[in-house]
N, C-alpha and C positions, 0 to 999 in steps of 0.2 A: 198941540195937545189940548184936548177939550174935556172938561169935567163931564161925567155922565152919571146921572142919578134918575130916580123914578120920575121926577118932574120934567126931565128933558130928554128922556131916552128915545122919544119919537122923532127927534130932530135929525135932519140929514147932516152927514159929516164927510169930510174929505179924508177918509181912512181906509186902509186895507187890513183885513183880519188875517192873522196867521196863527197856527197852533203847532207846537212841537210835542211829540211823544215818541215812544219806541216805534210806533207805526209810521211816523214821518219825522225822523230825527233831525232834519234840517229845516223843517217848516216850509218847504217849498210848495209852490202852487202845483196842484194836480199830482202830488207825489205821495199822498197817503195810501196806506194799504196796498203797497206795490211789491211787498216781499213774497217770493215764491215759497209755498209751503213745502216742508220736508215730507218725504214719503211716509214717515211715521208720525207726523204731527196731527193734532186734532182736526186741522182743515185739509187733510190730505185728499179727501174726497170732494172738496168744494173748490179748491184752487185759489189763485191769486184774487185778492179783493175781500177775502174773508178774514177772520181774526187769526192772524199768523204770528205777529210779534207784539203782543201787548205790553211787554215788560223786558227788562234786561237783567243780566247777572253782573254784580259788582264783585270782581275777584278780590281776594285778600290783598290789601296793600295797594289796590289799583285806584287811580284817579281818572274819571271819565268826564269829558266835556259834554254836557247835555244841551247847551245852547251856545251858538257861535254865529251871530248874525250882525249885519250892518244896519245902521239906523239911517235917519232918525225914526224913533218909535217909542212905544210905551208897553212895558209888561203890565198886563191888567189883572192876571190871575194865575196862580200856580197851585197845582194839586199833586200830592204825593201819598203813597202808602207803601209800607214795608214792615218787616218784623220788628217787634218792640225791643228785642235784645240788641238791636243795632242802633237804637235811637241816639246814643251818644258816640257811636263809632263812625257814623256817616257824617262827614263834614261838608257843609255847603260853603262855597265861596263864589262871590259875584264880582266881576271886574267891569268897570265902565270905561268906554271910550279909549281902549288900548292901554289902560293903566296896568303896570306890573304888580301893583299892590291891591289886594282885594278890598272892596268897600263893604262886603258882607263876609263874616267869618264866624261860623257857629256850628255846633252839632245840630243836625237837621231836626231832631226831636225837640230840643229846647227852643230852637228858632221858631217852631210852630206850636209853642206853649204846651208841649207834652214832655214833662221832665220825669226824672227818676226811672226811666225806661219802663214807664207805665202809660197806658192809654187813659186820657181824660177827654171827655167831650167838652168842647169850648164853643160858646155861643157869642163870641165877640164879633164886632163888625169887621175889623181888619183881618182877624184870624178866626177861622171856623173849622172845628174838628168834629166829625160825625162818626157814629158807629159804622164799622168797627176799625177806627184808625184812618179814616179819610181826612187828610190834612189839607187845608186850603188857606191861602194868604191872598188878600185883596189890596194890600198897599200898592198904589200905582208907582211904577219904577221907570221914569223916563230916561232915555239915553239918546245922545245926539249922533255919535259916530259908530259905536259898536257896543254890543252886550255879549259877555261870555260868562257862563255858569258852569262850574265844575262840582262834582261830588266825589269825595274820597272815602273809600272803605278802609278806615284805619283799624282793622281787625285782623286776627289771624285766620278768620274763617270767611269763605265765600258767602255772599249774600245773593241768593236767588230771589226772583220775584220783586225786583225794585221797579215800581210803577210811577210814572210821572206824566204830567201834562203842563205845558207852559203856553198860555194864551196871551197874545200880544197884538198890537196894532202898529202898522207902518204909517207914520204921520209926522207932520212938522212939530217940533218941540220949541216952545217959546223961550226967549232969552232969560227969563227969570225962573225957569224950572230948575230945581235942586235935585241932587242925586241921593238915592236911598242908601242908607248905611245901617249895619247891625253888627254887634260885637258881643261875644260870650266870654265870660271869665268865671273863675271859681276860687273860693278860699275855704280850705278844709283842714283844720278848723280856722275860724277867724281869730287872729291873735287877740289876746285879752286887752280890752280897753282901746282897741283900734277900730276906726270906722271901716266898714266894708266898702272898698272902692269898686264902683260899677264901671266908670269910664273916666279917663283923664287924657289930657293931651289933644283934645279935639281943637283944631284950628280952622278958622274959616267962618262963613256966615251960614246960619241955618236955623232949624227948629227941631227940638227934641219931641218925639211923638209916642214913646212907649217904653214900658218896663215889664219884663217877665222875670220871676224869681222862683228858684227851687230853694226851699228852706227846710233843713233838718234841725230840730231842737235837741240839744245834748244835755239840757238841764230840765228839771221839773218846773212846772208853773207857767205863768203867762210870759210869753217871749216877745211880745210886739210893742214895747214901749219906745222903740227907736224911731228917730226922725230921719226922713230923707232930706238931703241938702243938695242944692244945685248952685254951683259957683259959676257966675257969668262974667265974662268980659272984664277981667282984671280984679275980680274979688280976691281978697287976700285970705286972712284967717277965717273970716266969717262970710257966709253965703248970702246972696240976694234972696233966694227962695229956701224956706225952711219949713218942713212939715211939723205936725203935732203928734204923730204916732204912726206906727207901721200900718195898723188896720185902717187908720184914717186916710192915709195916702191911697190905699187900695179900695177906697169907697165904702168901707164898713165902719163899724163903731162897736165899742164895748167888747172887744175881744172876739168879734164875729159871732158871739153867742153860740159858738160850736157848730155853726151851720155852713154848709157849702153853698156857693152860688156862682153862676156864670151869666154875666150880663153884657150888653153891647160894649162897654168900656172898662168894666171892672170884673174881677173874679178871684175866688179863693176856694181851694179844694184841699181836703185832707186825703192824701194819697195812700199812706199806710199809717196805722196807729191813730191816736186821738190827740188833738191839740191839747197841750198842757202836760203830756207824758213824754219822758225822754225817749228819743228814737223816732218820734212822729215826723213824718215827711209830708210837706205841704207844697203847693204851688200857688202863686199869686200873679195877677196881671193887672196892668193899668195902662190904657191907651189914651193919649192926649190928642184925640182927634178934634174935639171941640175947643180945647185949650192948649195948643202947642206952647212949648217954652222956647221963646226966640232968643237967639244969641247972635251978636254981631261979629265977635272975634274969636271967642274961645268958650269951652264948656268943660266942667268937671262935675260928676254926680257921685255921691256917697250915700250909704244907708247905715244907720247904727243898728247893731244887734244888742238889744237891751231888755232885761227882764227885772224881776224883783228878787231881793234877798230879805233876810229877816229885818225886823224893826223899821219897816217902811223905807228901805234903802234900795236904790237901783243896783242891778247886777249886770255888768258888761258880760255878754255871752260869748262863748266860743263854739258857735254853731257851724254847721256845714252849709255854706251859702254859694249859690251859683246864680248867674243872671244873664239875660240878653237885653241889651238896650237898643232902641230903634230911633233913628233920627235921619233928617235930610240936611245936606250941606253942599256948599260949593266944592269944586275940585280945583287943585289937587288936595288930598287929605293926608294927614300924618299917618304913615304906615302903622299897622297894628303889630303888637308883639306876636311871635309865633304861637300857634295853637298849642296849649299844654299837652304833654305826653299822655298817652292812653291811661297809664296808671294814675295820673293826676286828674283824669276825668271820670275814672271808674266809679260806678255805683256799687258799694259793697254792703 
C-alpha cells in the first residue's frame, strides 16, 4: 500500500485498478457495461455497451451486497447519490477480512456528513459532497484478505435510483496498516447533566481520525460551551485529552459568529433555523488528518452538551445529538451494538 498525493502521483506503482458500480457490480476486468438493454429501455436502439444499468433499486427492508472482493487491496474512493428522504434509512456496513461483525455501521447520509435528511455541500478533504447530493469519501481503507460492503434499506418504501461507485486497487498491504472503522449513535434527548457518549469500548491499537455531529438545540441561547473528552489507555474518571468548548474543537471561536463554513478539516452549518433559537438544527465536522489521536489499548470519546442559564451559570442541555466517529485500528475489534430501530433514528 503506497500513499498517493500530488507530489508523487507520477510515480510507477505495482497496483491494479478496479471499479465497482451498477454497470460492473463485481469489479471484474473487461466486465463493465455488459448488460443487455431491455427493449423498452433508453439504450434500446444503441445496444450493449451503452448506459443500461447506472443504478439499482433497494427494495423496502432489503440488504444488498455492493462489494465482495478478495484482497489484498485498498479502497481509494467511494461515491454515492440517492434521495434525501432515505439518508437515515440506508445503513452502510463494511466488513474486513471475513469478520462477521461490521467495522463500519452508520446511516449513509450521516456517514457522509449529510445529516437531518438534508443536503449540505461539504468541502473537507476526506469527505466531499457536491451539488446536488454527490457524496464522496476518500479515507483509504486497506484490506488484506477480503472486503465486503452492504447497504440496507431500513424503510417501508422502495428506493429507486441508488447510484454508487467504489474505486479500489489490488496491491500488497504492509504489516502496519490499520483497518478503517466508523460508528453512528444518537441520544434524543441527551439526559440532563450526562455527557453525550460518542464511542466507548474500543479495544486495540489505532488512531482516532474524525468526528461528525448532528446537533438540535432544544433551549434558547448559546449551546456550545461543552468540552470534548478523549479517554485513552486506562484513563479513569478524567481524560488525557480535554477540549475547551464545542466551537473550539470544531475549529471555530466565539460561537461561530453565526456563520457557516466548510473547510478541509473543519465545518459548521446551520441546516434549519438559526443558531441560538430552540429547534435549530446544525451539523459539525472535525477531521484529525494532520493530528490523529493515537491510542495503544483503548479509547472512549464523549461530548458535553452545555449552555448558559441565568446569573452566569452553566446549563446542562437536553439536546438531540447524533454522531459518526471515524478511526483506524487493529483487528479483531469489539462488536458494535445493533443499529437503533428506525423510530429511534427518525428525524421528526
